[in-house]
mmCIF file of the N, C-alpha and C atoms, coordinates in Angstrom:
data_MODEL
# 
_entry.id   MODEL 
# 
loop_
_atom_site.group_PDB 
_atom_site.id 
_atom_site.type_symbol 
_atom_site.label_atom_id 
_atom_site.label_alt_id 
_atom_site.label_comp_id 
_atom_site.label_asym_id 
_atom_site.label_entity_id 
_atom_site.label_seq_id 
_atom_site.pdbx_PDB_ins_code 
_atom_site.Cartn_x 
_atom_site.Cartn_y 
_atom_site.Cartn_z 
_atom_site.occupancy 
_atom_site.B_iso_or_equiv 
_atom_site.pdbx_formal_charge 
_atom_site.auth_seq_id 
_atom_site.auth_comp_id 
_atom_site.auth_asym_id 
_atom_site.auth_atom_id 
_atom_site.pdbx_PDB_model_num 
ATOM 1   N N  . MET A 1 1  ? 14.987  7.595   13.561  1.00 0.00 ? 1  MET A N  1 
ATOM 2   C CA . MET A 1 1  ? 14.395  9.048   12.522  1.00 0.00 ? 1  MET A CA 1 
ATOM 3   C C  . MET A 1 1  ? 15.599  9.641   13.463  1.00 0.00 ? 1  MET A C  1 
ATOM 4   N N  . ASP A 1 2  ? 15.711  11.228  13.313  1.00 0.00 ? 2  ASP A N  1 
ATOM 5   C CA . ASP A 1 2  ? 16.252  11.746  14.076  1.00 0.00 ? 2  ASP A CA 1 
ATOM 6   C C  . ASP A 1 2  ? 15.208  13.245  14.407  1.00 0.00 ? 2  ASP A C  1 
ATOM 7   N N  . ASP A 1 3  ? 15.626  13.701  14.913  1.00 0.00 ? 3  ASP A N  1 
ATOM 8   C CA . ASP A 1 3  ? 15.007  14.638  16.484  1.00 0.00 ? 3  ASP A CA 1 
ATOM 9   C C  . ASP A 1 3  ? 14.651  15.426  15.054  1.00 0.00 ? 3  ASP A C  1 
ATOM 10  N N  . LEU A 1 4  ? 14.847  15.676  13.696  1.00 0.00 ? 4  LEU A N  1 
ATOM 11  C CA . LEU A 1 4  ? 14.273  16.534  12.935  1.00 0.00 ? 4  LEU A CA 1 
ATOM 12  C C  . LEU A 1 4  ? 13.663  16.821  12.156  1.00 0.00 ? 4  LEU A C  1 
ATOM 13  N N  . GLU A 1 5  ? 12.920  15.171  12.088  1.00 0.00 ? 5  GLU A N  1 
ATOM 14  C CA . GLU A 1 5  ? 11.701  13.615  11.292  1.00 0.00 ? 5  GLU A CA 1 
ATOM 15  C C  . GLU A 1 5  ? 10.488  13.745  12.459  1.00 0.00 ? 5  GLU A C  1 
ATOM 16  N N  . SER A 1 6  ? 11.632  13.291  13.645  1.00 0.00 ? 6  SER A N  1 
ATOM 17  C CA . SER A 1 6  ? 10.474  13.546  14.421  1.00 0.00 ? 6  SER A CA 1 
ATOM 18  C C  . SER A 1 6  ? 9.407   14.122  14.764  1.00 0.00 ? 6  SER A C  1 
ATOM 19  N N  . SER A 1 7  ? 10.082  16.043  14.866  1.00 0.00 ? 7  SER A N  1 
ATOM 20  C CA . SER A 1 7  ? 9.525   16.675  15.320  1.00 0.00 ? 7  SER A CA 1 
ATOM 21  C C  . SER A 1 7  ? 8.365   17.318  14.538  1.00 0.00 ? 7  SER A C  1 
ATOM 22  N N  . ALA A 1 8  ? 9.156   16.191  12.890  1.00 0.00 ? 8  ALA A N  1 
ATOM 23  C CA . ALA A 1 8  ? 8.721   17.324  11.646  1.00 0.00 ? 8  ALA A CA 1 
ATOM 24  C C  . ALA A 1 8  ? 7.349   15.888  11.722  1.00 0.00 ? 8  ALA A C  1 
ATOM 25  N N  . PHE A 1 9  ? 7.043   14.901  12.158  1.00 0.00 ? 9  PHE A N  1 
ATOM 26  C CA . PHE A 1 9  ? 6.291   14.099  12.361  1.00 0.00 ? 9  PHE A CA 1 
ATOM 27  C C  . PHE A 1 9  ? 5.425   14.499  13.298  1.00 0.00 ? 9  PHE A C  1 
ATOM 28  N N  . ALA A 1 10 ? 5.585   14.630  14.382  1.00 0.00 ? 10 ALA A N  1 
ATOM 29  C CA . ALA A 1 10 ? 4.634   15.003  15.354  1.00 0.00 ? 10 ALA A CA 1 
ATOM 30  C C  . ALA A 1 10 ? 4.300   16.237  15.616  1.00 0.00 ? 10 ALA A C  1 
ATOM 31  N N  . PHE A 1 11 ? 4.496   17.137  14.551  1.00 0.00 ? 11 PHE A N  1 
ATOM 32  C CA . PHE A 1 11 ? 3.821   18.424  14.671  1.00 0.00 ? 11 PHE A CA 1 
ATOM 33  C C  . PHE A 1 11 ? 2.546   17.862  12.488  1.00 0.00 ? 11 PHE A C  1 
ATOM 34  N N  . CYS A 1 12 ? 3.090   17.514  12.036  1.00 0.00 ? 12 CYS A N  1 
ATOM 35  C CA . CYS A 1 12 ? 1.919   17.343  10.751  1.00 0.00 ? 12 CYS A CA 1 
ATOM 36  C C  . CYS A 1 12 ? 1.265   15.861  11.323  1.00 0.00 ? 12 CYS A C  1 
ATOM 37  N N  . SER A 1 13 ? 1.370   14.779  12.166  1.00 0.00 ? 13 SER A N  1 
ATOM 38  C CA . SER A 1 13 ? 1.401   13.732  12.107  1.00 0.00 ? 13 SER A CA 1 
ATOM 39  C C  . SER A 1 13 ? -0.206  13.139  11.947  1.00 0.00 ? 13 SER A C  1 
ATOM 40  N N  . HIS A 1 14 ? -1.243  14.027  12.239  1.00 0.00 ? 14 HIS A N  1 
ATOM 41  C CA . HIS A 1 14 ? -2.915  14.836  11.900  1.00 0.00 ? 14 HIS A CA 1 
ATOM 42  C C  . HIS A 1 14 ? -3.117  14.638  10.225  1.00 0.00 ? 14 HIS A C  1 
ATOM 43  N N  . LEU A 1 15 ? -2.230  14.411  8.988   1.00 0.00 ? 15 LEU A N  1 
ATOM 44  C CA . LEU A 1 15 ? -1.566  14.511  7.864   1.00 0.00 ? 15 LEU A CA 1 
ATOM 45  C C  . LEU A 1 15 ? -1.730  13.270  7.498   1.00 0.00 ? 15 LEU A C  1 
ATOM 46  N N  . SER A 1 16 ? -0.520  12.630  8.480   1.00 0.00 ? 16 SER A N  1 
ATOM 47  C CA . SER A 1 16 ? 0.111   11.102  7.617   1.00 0.00 ? 16 SER A CA 1 
ATOM 48  C C  . SER A 1 16 ? -1.342  9.801   7.309   1.00 0.00 ? 16 SER A C  1 
ATOM 49  N N  . LYS A 1 17 ? -0.597  9.700   6.543   1.00 0.00 ? 17 LYS A N  1 
ATOM 50  C CA . LYS A 1 17 ? -2.298  8.403   5.855   1.00 0.00 ? 17 LYS A CA 1 
ATOM 51  C C  . LYS A 1 17 ? -2.383  7.788   6.900   1.00 0.00 ? 17 LYS A C  1 
ATOM 52  N N  . THR A 1 18 ? -3.698  6.478   7.794   1.00 0.00 ? 18 THR A N  1 
ATOM 53  C CA . THR A 1 18 ? -3.198  6.236   8.461   1.00 0.00 ? 18 THR A CA 1 
ATOM 54  C C  . THR A 1 18 ? -3.421  4.243   7.695   1.00 0.00 ? 18 THR A C  1 
ATOM 55  N N  . ILE A 1 19 ? -3.416  3.604   8.549   1.00 0.00 ? 19 ILE A N  1 
ATOM 56  C CA . ILE A 1 19 ? -3.127  2.554   7.418   1.00 0.00 ? 19 ILE A CA 1 
ATOM 57  C C  . ILE A 1 19 ? -4.517  1.756   6.555   1.00 0.00 ? 19 ILE A C  1 
ATOM 58  N N  . PRO A 1 20 ? -5.535  2.333   6.598   1.00 0.00 ? 20 PRO A N  1 
ATOM 59  C CA . PRO A 1 20 ? -6.646  2.586   5.451   1.00 0.00 ? 20 PRO A CA 1 
ATOM 60  C C  . PRO A 1 20 ? -6.300  2.556   4.682   1.00 0.00 ? 20 PRO A C  1 
ATOM 61  N N  . ASP A 1 21 ? -5.761  4.304   4.514   1.00 0.00 ? 21 ASP A N  1 
ATOM 62  C CA . ASP A 1 21 ? -5.604  4.996   3.369   1.00 0.00 ? 21 ASP A CA 1 
ATOM 63  C C  . ASP A 1 21 ? -4.657  3.858   2.662   1.00 0.00 ? 21 ASP A C  1 
ATOM 64  N N  . TRP A 1 22 ? -3.931  3.517   3.551   1.00 0.00 ? 22 TRP A N  1 
ATOM 65  C CA . TRP A 1 22 ? -2.448  2.435   2.521   1.00 0.00 ? 22 TRP A CA 1 
ATOM 66  C C  . TRP A 1 22 ? -3.089  0.415   1.671   1.00 0.00 ? 22 TRP A C  1 
ATOM 67  N N  . VAL A 1 23 ? -3.968  1.011   2.719   1.00 0.00 ? 23 VAL A N  1 
ATOM 68  C CA . VAL A 1 23 ? -4.266  -1.156  1.835   1.00 0.00 ? 23 VAL A CA 1 
ATOM 69  C C  . VAL A 1 23 ? -5.243  0.083   1.315   1.00 0.00 ? 23 VAL A C  1 
ATOM 70  N N  . ILE A 1 24 ? -5.752  1.392   0.849   1.00 0.00 ? 24 ILE A N  1 
ATOM 71  C CA . ILE A 1 24 ? -6.583  1.477   -0.211  1.00 0.00 ? 24 ILE A CA 1 
ATOM 72  C C  . ILE A 1 24 ? -5.967  2.076   -1.454  1.00 0.00 ? 24 ILE A C  1 
ATOM 73  N N  . GLU A 1 25 ? -4.560  1.972   -1.064  1.00 0.00 ? 25 GLU A N  1 
ATOM 74  C CA . GLU A 1 25 ? -3.954  2.818   -2.385  1.00 0.00 ? 25 GLU A CA 1 
ATOM 75  C C  . GLU A 1 25 ? -3.483  1.217   -2.080  1.00 0.00 ? 25 GLU A C  1 
ATOM 76  N N  . MET A 1 26 ? -2.479  0.931   -1.689  1.00 0.00 ? 26 MET A N  1 
ATOM 77  C CA . MET A 1 26 ? -2.150  -0.637  -2.446  1.00 0.00 ? 26 MET A CA 1 
ATOM 78  C C  . MET A 1 26 ? -3.684  -1.246  -3.094  1.00 0.00 ? 26 MET A C  1 
ATOM 79  N N  . THR A 1 27 ? -4.195  -1.199  -3.083  1.00 0.00 ? 27 THR A N  1 
ATOM 80  C CA . THR A 1 27 ? -5.415  -2.375  -4.077  1.00 0.00 ? 27 THR A CA 1 
ATOM 81  C C  . THR A 1 27 ? -5.911  -0.883  -4.986  1.00 0.00 ? 27 THR A C  1 
ATOM 82  N N  . ASN A 1 28 ? -5.693  0.088   -5.179  1.00 0.00 ? 28 ASN A N  1 
ATOM 83  C CA . ASN A 1 28 ? -5.665  1.337   -6.474  1.00 0.00 ? 28 ASN A CA 1 
ATOM 84  C C  . ASN A 1 28 ? -5.081  0.642   -7.094  1.00 0.00 ? 28 ASN A C  1 
ATOM 85  N N  . ILE A 1 29 ? -3.794  0.653   -6.553  1.00 0.00 ? 29 ILE A N  1 
ATOM 86  C CA . ILE A 1 29 ? -2.264  0.118   -7.425  1.00 0.00 ? 29 ILE A CA 1 
ATOM 87  C C  . ILE A 1 29 ? -2.439  -1.304  -7.864  1.00 0.00 ? 29 ILE A C  1 
ATOM 88  N N  . LEU A 1 30 ? -3.199  -2.161  -7.399  1.00 0.00 ? 30 LEU A N  1 
ATOM 89  C CA . LEU A 1 30 ? -3.348  -3.673  -7.873  1.00 0.00 ? 30 LEU A CA 1 
ATOM 90  C C  . LEU A 1 30 ? -4.322  -3.375  -9.618  1.00 0.00 ? 30 LEU A C  1 
ATOM 91  N N  . VAL A 1 31 ? -5.911  -2.556  -9.216  1.00 0.00 ? 31 VAL A N  1 
ATOM 92  C CA . VAL A 1 31 ? -7.062  -2.684  -9.678  1.00 0.00 ? 31 VAL A CA 1 
ATOM 93  C C  . VAL A 1 31 ? -6.349  -2.328  -10.903 1.00 0.00 ? 31 VAL A C  1 
ATOM 94  N N  . GLU A 1 32 ? -5.179  -1.134  -10.683 1.00 0.00 ? 32 GLU A N  1 
ATOM 95  C CA . GLU A 1 32 ? -5.432  -0.494  -12.404 1.00 0.00 ? 32 GLU A CA 1 
ATOM 96  C C  . GLU A 1 32 ? -3.862  -1.572  -13.285 1.00 0.00 ? 32 GLU A C  1 
ATOM 97  N N  . MET A 1 33 ? -3.522  -2.736  -12.559 1.00 0.00 ? 33 MET A N  1 
ATOM 98  C CA . MET A 1 33 ? -3.355  -3.825  -13.127 1.00 0.00 ? 33 MET A CA 1 
ATOM 99  C C  . MET A 1 33 ? -4.045  -4.579  -13.900 1.00 0.00 ? 33 MET A C  1 
ATOM 100 N N  . LYS A 1 34 ? -5.253  -5.198  -13.321 1.00 0.00 ? 34 LYS A N  1 
ATOM 101 C CA . LYS A 1 34 ? -6.385  -5.090  -13.879 1.00 0.00 ? 34 LYS A CA 1 
ATOM 102 C C  . LYS A 1 34 ? -5.773  -7.657  -13.478 1.00 0.00 ? 34 LYS A C  1 
ATOM 103 N N  . ASP A 1 35 ? -6.103  -8.045  -14.773 1.00 0.00 ? 35 ASP A N  1 
ATOM 104 C CA . ASP A 1 35 ? -5.263  -9.624  -14.955 1.00 0.00 ? 35 ASP A CA 1 
ATOM 105 C C  . ASP A 1 35 ? -3.846  -8.818  -14.688 1.00 0.00 ? 35 ASP A C  1 
ATOM 106 N N  . LYS A 1 36 ? -2.968  -7.968  -14.815 1.00 0.00 ? 36 LYS A N  1 
ATOM 107 C CA . LYS A 1 36 ? -2.094  -8.197  -14.664 1.00 0.00 ? 36 LYS A CA 1 
ATOM 108 C C  . LYS A 1 36 ? -0.984  -8.358  -13.397 1.00 0.00 ? 36 LYS A C  1 
ATOM 109 N N  . ILE A 1 37 ? -1.367  -8.817  -12.193 1.00 0.00 ? 37 ILE A N  1 
ATOM 110 C CA . ILE A 1 37 ? -2.068  -8.337  -10.401 1.00 0.00 ? 37 ILE A CA 1 
ATOM 111 C C  . ILE A 1 37 ? -0.587  -9.628  -10.592 1.00 0.00 ? 37 ILE A C  1 
ATOM 112 N N  . PRO A 1 38 ? 0.090   -9.748  -10.607 1.00 0.00 ? 38 PRO A N  1 
ATOM 113 C CA . PRO A 1 38 ? 1.152   -10.742 -10.169 1.00 0.00 ? 38 PRO A CA 1 
ATOM 114 C C  . PRO A 1 38 ? 1.064   -11.449 -8.827  1.00 0.00 ? 38 PRO A C  1 
ATOM 115 N N  . SER A 1 39 ? 0.586   -12.976 -9.385  1.00 0.00 ? 39 SER A N  1 
ATOM 116 C CA . SER A 1 39 ? 0.859   -13.960 -8.262  1.00 0.00 ? 39 SER A CA 1 
ATOM 117 C C  . SER A 1 39 ? 1.671   -13.601 -6.880  1.00 0.00 ? 39 SER A C  1 
ATOM 118 N N  . THR A 1 40 ? 2.610   -13.572 -7.311  1.00 0.00 ? 40 THR A N  1 
ATOM 119 C CA . THR A 1 40 ? 3.804   -13.724 -5.788  1.00 0.00 ? 40 THR A CA 1 
ATOM 120 C C  . THR A 1 40 ? 3.501   -12.359 -5.410  1.00 0.00 ? 40 THR A C  1 
ATOM 121 N N  . PRO A 1 41 ? 3.748   -12.803 -4.045  1.00 0.00 ? 41 PRO A N  1 
ATOM 122 C CA . PRO A 1 41 ? 3.946   -11.649 -2.614  1.00 0.00 ? 41 PRO A CA 1 
ATOM 123 C C  . PRO A 1 41 ? 4.806   -10.723 -2.898  1.00 0.00 ? 41 PRO A C  1 
ATOM 124 N N  . THR A 1 42 ? 6.239   -11.200 -3.620  1.00 0.00 ? 42 THR A N  1 
ATOM 125 C CA . THR A 1 42 ? 7.785   -10.973 -3.836  1.00 0.00 ? 42 THR A CA 1 
ATOM 126 C C  . THR A 1 42 ? 7.858   -9.963  -4.845  1.00 0.00 ? 42 THR A C  1 
ATOM 127 N N  . GLU A 1 43 ? 6.320   -10.240 -6.020  1.00 0.00 ? 43 GLU A N  1 
ATOM 128 C CA . GLU A 1 43 ? 6.734   -9.558  -7.629  1.00 0.00 ? 43 GLU A CA 1 
ATOM 129 C C  . GLU A 1 43 ? 5.397   -8.274  -6.894  1.00 0.00 ? 43 GLU A C  1 
ATOM 130 N N  . ARG A 1 44 ? 4.213   -8.404  -6.182  1.00 0.00 ? 44 ARG A N  1 
ATOM 131 C CA . ARG A 1 44 ? 4.091   -6.987  -5.506  1.00 0.00 ? 44 ARG A CA 1 
ATOM 132 C C  . ARG A 1 44 ? 4.375   -6.727  -4.808  1.00 0.00 ? 44 ARG A C  1 
ATOM 133 N N  . PHE A 1 45 ? 5.493   -7.124  -3.813  1.00 0.00 ? 45 PHE A N  1 
ATOM 134 C CA . PHE A 1 45 ? 6.112   -6.269  -3.409  1.00 0.00 ? 45 PHE A CA 1 
ATOM 135 C C  . PHE A 1 45 ? 6.886   -5.018  -3.488  1.00 0.00 ? 45 PHE A C  1 
ATOM 136 N N  . ASN A 1 46 ? 7.709   -5.358  -5.313  1.00 0.00 ? 46 ASN A N  1 
ATOM 137 C CA . ASN A 1 46 ? 8.877   -4.237  -5.626  1.00 0.00 ? 46 ASN A CA 1 
ATOM 138 C C  . ASN A 1 46 ? 7.827   -3.707  -6.239  1.00 0.00 ? 46 ASN A C  1 
ATOM 139 N N  . ILE A 1 47 ? 6.418   -3.685  -6.739  1.00 0.00 ? 47 ILE A N  1 
ATOM 140 C CA . ILE A 1 47 ? 5.462   -3.340  -7.325  1.00 0.00 ? 47 ILE A CA 1 
ATOM 141 C C  . ILE A 1 47 ? 5.170   -1.495  -6.142  1.00 0.00 ? 47 ILE A C  1 
ATOM 142 N N  . TYR A 1 48 ? 4.466   -2.365  -4.825  1.00 0.00 ? 48 TYR A N  1 
ATOM 143 C CA . TYR A 1 48 ? 4.274   -0.779  -3.676  1.00 0.00 ? 48 TYR A CA 1 
ATOM 144 C C  . TYR A 1 48 ? 5.515   -0.168  -3.617  1.00 0.00 ? 48 TYR A C  1 
ATOM 145 N N  . LYS A 1 49 ? 7.050   -0.277  -3.388  1.00 0.00 ? 49 LYS A N  1 
ATOM 146 C CA . LYS A 1 49 ? 8.436   -0.302  -3.351  1.00 0.00 ? 49 LYS A CA 1 
ATOM 147 C C  . LYS A 1 49 ? 8.926   0.872   -4.219  1.00 0.00 ? 49 LYS A C  1 
ATOM 148 N N  . ASN A 1 50 ? 8.374   0.623   -5.535  1.00 0.00 ? 50 ASN A N  1 
ATOM 149 C CA . ASN A 1 50 ? 7.818   0.872   -7.247  1.00 0.00 ? 50 ASN A CA 1 
ATOM 150 C C  . ASN A 1 50 ? 7.342   2.809   -6.354  1.00 0.00 ? 50 ASN A C  1 
ATOM 151 N N  . ASN A 1 51 ? 5.884   2.266   -5.537  1.00 0.00 ? 51 ASN A N  1 
ATOM 152 C CA . ASN A 1 51 ? 4.958   2.883   -5.724  1.00 0.00 ? 51 ASN A CA 1 
ATOM 153 C C  . ASN A 1 51 ? 4.646   3.976   -4.327  1.00 0.00 ? 51 ASN A C  1 
ATOM 154 N N  . ASN A 1 52 ? 6.192   3.891   -3.855  1.00 0.00 ? 52 ASN A N  1 
ATOM 155 C CA . ASN A 1 52 ? 6.233   4.797   -2.286  1.00 0.00 ? 52 ASN A CA 1 
ATOM 156 C C  . ASN A 1 52 ? 5.580   3.820   -1.274  1.00 0.00 ? 52 ASN A C  1 
ATOM 157 N N  . ILE A 1 53 ? 4.974   3.158   -0.384  1.00 0.00 ? 53 ILE A N  1 
ATOM 158 C CA . ILE A 1 53 ? 4.204   2.097   -0.060  1.00 0.00 ? 53 ILE A CA 1 
ATOM 159 C C  . ILE A 1 53 ? 5.303   1.968   1.201   1.00 0.00 ? 53 ILE A C  1 
ATOM 160 N N  . PRO A 1 54 ? 4.931   2.359   2.104   1.00 0.00 ? 54 PRO A N  1 
ATOM 161 C CA . PRO A 1 54 ? 6.412   2.026   3.437   1.00 0.00 ? 54 PRO A CA 1 
ATOM 162 C C  . PRO A 1 54 ? 5.950   -0.276  3.547   1.00 0.00 ? 54 PRO A C  1 
ATOM 163 N N  . GLU A 1 55 ? 7.357   0.084   3.960   1.00 0.00 ? 55 GLU A N  1 
ATOM 164 C CA . GLU A 1 55 ? 7.815   -1.081  3.994   1.00 0.00 ? 55 GLU A CA 1 
ATOM 165 C C  . GLU A 1 55 ? 6.921   -2.108  4.684   1.00 0.00 ? 55 GLU A C  1 
ATOM 166 N N  . VAL A 1 56 ? 6.551   -2.143  6.002   1.00 0.00 ? 56 VAL A N  1 
ATOM 167 C CA . VAL A 1 56 ? 6.176   -1.865  7.427   1.00 0.00 ? 56 VAL A CA 1 
ATOM 168 C C  . VAL A 1 56 ? 4.607   -2.130  7.084   1.00 0.00 ? 56 VAL A C  1 
ATOM 169 N N  . ILE A 1 57 ? 4.247   -1.595  5.555   1.00 0.00 ? 57 ILE A N  1 
ATOM 170 C CA . ILE A 1 57 ? 2.682   -1.497  5.509   1.00 0.00 ? 57 ILE A CA 1 
ATOM 171 C C  . ILE A 1 57 ? 2.395   -2.543  4.365   1.00 0.00 ? 57 ILE A C  1 
ATOM 172 N N  . TYR A 1 58 ? 3.541   -3.261  3.435   1.00 0.00 ? 58 TYR A N  1 
ATOM 173 C CA . TYR A 1 58 ? 3.113   -3.651  2.741   1.00 0.00 ? 58 TYR A CA 1 
ATOM 174 C C  . TYR A 1 58 ? 3.601   -5.088  2.893   1.00 0.00 ? 58 TYR A C  1 
ATOM 175 N N  . ILE A 1 59 ? 4.555   -5.455  3.618   1.00 0.00 ? 59 ILE A N  1 
ATOM 176 C CA . ILE A 1 59 ? 4.525   -7.180  4.179   1.00 0.00 ? 59 ILE A CA 1 
ATOM 177 C C  . ILE A 1 59 ? 3.750   -7.242  4.583   1.00 0.00 ? 59 ILE A C  1 
ATOM 178 N N  . SER A 1 60 ? 2.179   -6.652  5.648   1.00 0.00 ? 60 SER A N  1 
ATOM 179 C CA . SER A 1 60 ? 1.586   -6.907  6.515   1.00 0.00 ? 60 SER A CA 1 
ATOM 180 C C  . SER A 1 60 ? 0.018   -6.420  6.015   1.00 0.00 ? 60 SER A C  1 
ATOM 181 N N  . PHE A 1 61 ? -0.067  -5.825  5.266   1.00 0.00 ? 61 PHE A N  1 
ATOM 182 C CA . PHE A 1 61 ? -1.652  -5.735  4.389   1.00 0.00 ? 61 PHE A CA 1 
ATOM 183 C C  . PHE A 1 61 ? -1.320  -6.219  3.185   1.00 0.00 ? 61 PHE A C  1 
ATOM 184 N N  . ASP A 1 62 ? -0.504  -7.135  2.471   1.00 0.00 ? 62 ASP A N  1 
ATOM 185 C CA . ASP A 1 62 ? -0.473  -7.099  0.787   1.00 0.00 ? 62 ASP A CA 1 
ATOM 186 C C  . ASP A 1 62 ? -1.548  -8.076  0.728   1.00 0.00 ? 62 ASP A C  1 
ATOM 187 N N  . ARG A 1 63 ? -2.126  -9.031  1.630   1.00 0.00 ? 63 ARG A N  1 
ATOM 188 C CA . ARG A 1 63 ? -2.834  -10.276 1.327   1.00 0.00 ? 63 ARG A CA 1 
ATOM 189 C C  . ARG A 1 63 ? -4.666  -9.443  1.501   1.00 0.00 ? 63 ARG A C  1 
ATOM 190 N N  . GLU A 1 64 ? -4.682  -8.777  2.051   1.00 0.00 ? 64 GLU A N  1 
ATOM 191 C CA . GLU A 1 64 ? -5.988  -7.918  2.475   1.00 0.00 ? 64 GLU A CA 1 
ATOM 192 C C  . GLU A 1 64 ? -6.317  -6.993  1.017   1.00 0.00 ? 64 GLU A C  1 
ATOM 193 N N  . ALA A 1 65 ? -5.260  -5.783  0.536   1.00 0.00 ? 65 ALA A N  1 
ATOM 194 C CA . ALA A 1 65 ? -5.037  -5.048  -0.645  1.00 0.00 ? 65 ALA A CA 1 
ATOM 195 C C  . ALA A 1 65 ? -5.020  -6.029  -2.047  1.00 0.00 ? 65 ALA A C  1 
ATOM 196 N N  . THR A 1 66 ? -4.412  -7.636  -1.827  1.00 0.00 ? 66 THR A N  1 
ATOM 197 C CA . THR A 1 66 ? -5.527  -7.968  -3.035  1.00 0.00 ? 66 THR A CA 1 
ATOM 198 C C  . THR A 1 66 ? -5.790  -8.945  -3.702  1.00 0.00 ? 66 THR A C  1 
ATOM 199 N N  . GLU A 1 67 ? -6.906  -9.325  -2.703  1.00 0.00 ? 67 GLU A N  1 
ATOM 200 C CA . GLU A 1 67 ? -8.449  -9.726  -1.798  1.00 0.00 ? 67 GLU A CA 1 
ATOM 201 C C  . GLU A 1 67 ? -9.322  -8.557  -2.808  1.00 0.00 ? 67 GLU A C  1 
ATOM 202 N N  . LYS A 1 68 ? -8.578  -7.398  -2.231  1.00 0.00 ? 68 LYS A N  1 
ATOM 203 C CA . LYS A 1 68 ? -10.020 -6.590  -2.445  1.00 0.00 ? 68 LYS A CA 1 
ATOM 204 C C  . LYS A 1 68 ? -10.174 -5.885  -3.512  1.00 0.00 ? 68 LYS A C  1 
ATOM 205 N N  . ALA A 1 69 ? -8.620  -5.969  -4.127  1.00 0.00 ? 69 ALA A N  1 
ATOM 206 C CA . ALA A 1 69 ? -8.053  -5.198  -5.405  1.00 0.00 ? 69 ALA A CA 1 
ATOM 207 C C  . ALA A 1 69 ? -9.170  -6.607  -6.702  1.00 0.00 ? 69 ALA A C  1 
ATOM 208 N N  . LEU A 1 70 ? -8.276  -8.302  -6.211  1.00 0.00 ? 70 LEU A N  1 
ATOM 209 C CA . LEU A 1 70 ? -8.755  -9.152  -6.680  1.00 0.00 ? 70 LEU A CA 1 
ATOM 210 C C  . LEU A 1 70 ? -11.288 -8.730  -6.788  1.00 0.00 ? 70 LEU A C  1 
ATOM 211 N N  . ALA A 1 71 ? -11.515 -9.133  -5.710  1.00 0.00 ? 71 ALA A N  1 
ATOM 212 C CA . ALA A 1 71 ? -13.016 -8.510  -6.028  1.00 0.00 ? 71 ALA A CA 1 
ATOM 213 C C  . ALA A 1 71 ? -13.725 -7.479  -6.957  1.00 0.00 ? 71 ALA A C  1 
ATOM 214 N N  . ARG A 1 72 ? -12.541 -6.209  -6.445  1.00 0.00 ? 72 ARG A N  1 
ATOM 215 C CA . ARG A 1 72 ? -13.021 -5.177  -7.332  1.00 0.00 ? 72 ARG A CA 1 
ATOM 216 C C  . ARG A 1 72 ? -13.002 -5.949  -8.549  1.00 0.00 ? 72 ARG A C  1 
ATOM 217 N N  . ILE A 1 73 ? -11.808 -6.596  -9.117  1.00 0.00 ? 73 ILE A N  1 
ATOM 218 C CA . ILE A 1 73 ? -11.730 -6.690  -10.530 1.00 0.00 ? 73 ILE A CA 1 
ATOM 219 C C  . ILE A 1 73 ? -12.795 -7.962  -11.044 1.00 0.00 ? 73 ILE A C  1 
ATOM 220 N N  . HIS A 1 74 ? -13.373 -8.490  -10.417 1.00 0.00 ? 74 HIS A N  1 
ATOM 221 C CA . HIS A 1 74 ? -14.249 -9.395  -10.736 1.00 0.00 ? 74 HIS A CA 1 
ATOM 222 C C  . HIS A 1 74 ? -14.934 -8.935  -10.314 1.00 0.00 ? 74 HIS A C  1 
ATOM 223 N N  . ALA A 1 75 ? -15.858 -7.790  -9.853  1.00 0.00 ? 75 ALA A N  1 
ATOM 224 C CA . ALA A 1 75 ? -16.668 -7.135  -9.382  1.00 0.00 ? 75 ALA A CA 1 
ATOM 225 C C  . ALA A 1 75 ? -17.227 -6.930  -11.105 1.00 0.00 ? 75 ALA A C  1 
ATOM 226 N N  . HIS A 1 76 ? -16.675 -6.050  -12.149 1.00 0.00 ? 76 HIS A N  1 
ATOM 227 C CA . HIS A 1 76 ? -17.002 -5.397  -12.487 1.00 0.00 ? 76 HIS A CA 1 
ATOM 228 C C  . HIS A 1 76 ? -17.104 -7.067  -14.473 1.00 0.00 ? 76 HIS A C  1 
# 
């Protein structure tokens, strides 16, 4: 991060998303796909990337988001 980004982040850090917020967003993206959720992480990573989910988040929390999405889809 450059100095401007660091300053902005420090000033607005209370507005930034938490990890649970990102997982919810990832889960919602997958739930909207219903039975078309890609079976491979690589394909899901492309979807997250296209939806501006940070790479460090989707790599770490893909499994959790996928499991939650599938549970929600199958609950209906």
